[in-house]
N, C-alpha and C positions, 0 to 999 in steps of 0.2 A: 226893178225887174231883174231877176237873176238870169244870167246867161247860162243855160243848161249845158251847153257844150263845154264851157270852162268848169262848171260844177262837176260834170261827169268825169272830165279829165282829172280833176282833183280827187274825186272819189276813187278812181282807178289807181291813182298814185298811193293813196292811203291804204287801199286794199293790198297793194303790193308790199307795203311796209308790214302789214299784218302777217302776210305769208312768210316774210323774211325774219320776223321777230322770233327769238328762241321760244320753242314750245314750252319750256319750263317756266317762262315768265307769264303765267296764265292771267294774272290780274291785269297786267299791263296790256296784254292782247285783248282781254275782255273790255277794258276801258276804251281802248282805241276803236274796237268794233262798235261799242255803243255810241261813240262820238260820230263815227262815219254814218251810222244808221240815222242818227238824229239830224244830220244835215239835210237829208232830202227824202225821208220816209221810205216809201216803196221802192224808189229808184235805187237808193243805196242798199237797202235790204237785199235786193236781188243780186248785188255785187259782192256782198260779204258772206263767205261760207258760214253756215250756222254754228259750226263747232267753235269758231273763233270767238264768239260772243259769250260762251259759257263761263260761269264764274269758277274760280278755283275751288269753291266750296262744293261744287257738284261732284267732286271725287276723281278717281283715277281716269275716268273716261274723258275728262275735260282736257287733260294734257299729260304727256309722258312724265314720269318721275324717276329720280335716281333709284328708287326701290319699286320695281314693277310688281303689280298685283299677282297673286297666285290663283286668282279666281278660275281660270280655265282648268286648273289642275286639282282644285280642292275636292272635286267630287269623287276622285279615284285614287289619290296617292295614299300609300300604306301608312297608317298611323303608327305601326311598329317602328318605322324609320325614325320617328321623332325621339324614340327611346334609345336609339343606337348611340354608342359612345364614339365620338369622332375625335378622341384624344390622339395626339401624335406623340409617341414616346419621347422622341428627341426634343419636343417642344415643352415638356413638363418641367418648367422652371419654378424654383421657389421664389418667394417675395424678394429676397436679397438679390437673386440673379435678375429678376424682372426690374428691380430698381436700377441696377447697373445698365440694363438694356434700355430703359426709358431715357436715362441720361445720355447714352451714346446715340440713340436714334434721334432724339429731339435736337441734340447739338449738331449732328451731321446735317440735318435739314436746315437749321437756322444757327449758323456759327455765332451770330451776335447774341445768342441766348446763353453763352458760356458763363458770364458773370452771374446771371440770374440763377442758373443751375447750381451754383456753388453757395448761394445764400442759404442760411440756416432755415429760414421759413419755407423756401422752395424745396429744400432737401426733405423736410418733414412732409410736405405735400406729395412729393414724388414717392416717398415711402408708402404713403397711404394709397396712392394710385396703384402701386405694385401689389399691395396687399389685397385691394379690391379686385384687381384683374385676376389674380390667382384664385380668389374666392369664387367669382362669377364663372370663370372658365371651368373650374372644378365642378361647380354646381350643374352646369349645362353640358359638361363633358365635351368642350370644344378647346381648340388651341389658344392658350393665352398669348402666344406670339402673333397669331393672326389678329387677335383683338388689338394688340399693341400696334400692329401695322395699320389697322383701320383707323385707330386714334391719330396716328401721325399723318396719314394721308388725308383724312377728312378735315382736320383742324390745325395741323402743324403743332400738335401738342397743346392746344389752347381750348380749354373747356368753355370759354366765353364766346367762342365762334358762333356766328349766326349769319347765314346768307340765304339767297333765294332758294337753293336746293334743300337746305336743312339747317338744323340747329344743334348745338352741343358738341362736345368733343368727338362724338362718333357720327356726326352728320345725319341725324335722324330727320327724315322728310315726313311730310304729312301722310303720304301713302305708306311709308314704313311704320309710322306710329299707329295708323289705323289697322295695318296688318297685324301688328303685335297685339293690339287691343282685342282684335277678333280671336286670335289664337289663345289668349288667356281668358276668354269669355267675358270681356268688358267692352264689347262692340257698342258704338254709339247707337246703331240701329239693330238691335238683337234679332229682329224678325228677318232681316236681310243677310245676317251673318251666315257663312257657310263653313265655319271651322267645325271640325269633328269633335264630338264629346270626349273621345279618348285623348285627343291632343290637349284639350282644355284641362282635363283632369291631371294629366301628366305635368303640364307646365305650372298649374296651380300648386301641386304638391311640391315641386321644386322651389317655387317662390316662397312657399310657407316654411319649408324645412331648412333651406340653405341660403336664402337671401334675407328676408325678414318677414315675420308673421304679420306685421301691419303694413304690408306692401301696398294694399289697396288705398290706404290713406296717405302713404309717404312716397310712393313711386308712380302709381297709375296716374295718367294725365290725358287730357284731350287737347292740350295746348302745346304747340311747338316751342313757345318761349320758355316753357318750364324746363326744357333741356339745357337752356343757356346757363352756364355757370354751375350746373349740377352734374358733376362727373359721373357719380354712381348711377343716377337715373338713366343717363344716356348710355352708359356701359351695359346696364341690364337689358334695355330695349335692343341694343345692338347685338348682344349675345343671343337673345331669343330670335331675332330676325335672322341672324347667321345660322342658328340651329335649324330654323324652319326651312331655309333655303338648302341646307345640307341634307335634310330629310327628303326634300323633293328631288334633289339630285341622286340620292341613294336609290329612291324608288325608280327614277328614270333609268339608272344603270341596271337595275333588276329586270325591268321590262325589256331591255336590250340584251339581256343575258351577258352583261358586262360587269365590271367591278369599278370601285372608286379609285383604283390604282393604288400603288404602294403608299402606305401611310395616308390614305384618303386624299391624296393630293389632287387627283382629277376632280373629285367632288368639291374640294375647297376652291379650286380655280373657277369652276362653273358657278358655285354659290357666290363668290366674290363678284363675278360678272353680273349676277342678279342684284347684288347689294348696291353696286354703282354701275348702272348700265350706260352712263353717259361717257365713260372713259374706256375705250377698247383695251387699254393696257393696264387697267386698274389692278387686276389680280397679280400681274407681274411686278408692279410697283410695290404692292403690299409685301410680297415675298422678299423682294430685294431689300426693303427697309429693315425687316427683322434679321435678315441674314447678315447685314452690316453690323448689327449689334453684337454678334458673336464671332466676328472675325479675329 
């Protein structure tokens, strides 16, 4: 015979753990919720908030993500903003300059990477990263140095990085991946997608003309693990996500009769706060990283 007083006390304790568990670890929270509920049926079900038991697969509503959804804004933000050039003149670096910047930024974050950076194979890889960052930044008209800062902050210059919040060199999360897939017209559930036709056409044209014509076969994915070890795929998704957030910020400034600030810096800071909403100092850190590269 189970003593329900002790059982209830145990359930309350486990429920407390659920509430303290990080929101981002949605699968662990869901598993613990299912375990608590299984202990005593109706009794435990009444103690566990329903949202804690949802699966990660249920989408952005199940738990916060480093890349917040744009859904509240999609119905009205100006599609013209996605076509805006957010290039910063002082950030327009050629591949050789970006190659040197990658070396400085990555070494300053991880001094023990010094020897690896000088190896011939790594030097070749670094040169290819620089070329690809320049290509993608120019295609979507965003700052290559901001992309470099994101690369360093999200993975410490390691394309093989994969953690709870995201995968790949640019830390693409499930919400970020889904957001990009919607904006390029490749949503998992097209009938529920709210991306505007003009935005889809613009991004598709860019992907076709200055990324690669077979991007649907070689870049598009619905699996986070596909970003791990694939620098270029992670970079392209990151650039589209950044451009989307910049467009939203540009529209927001227009509505407030304001501007993006000198060199679009205000819009970039706000867009970076959207890109990684878990770190309140994220935008400042990104700016600091690439500024070090050119001291």
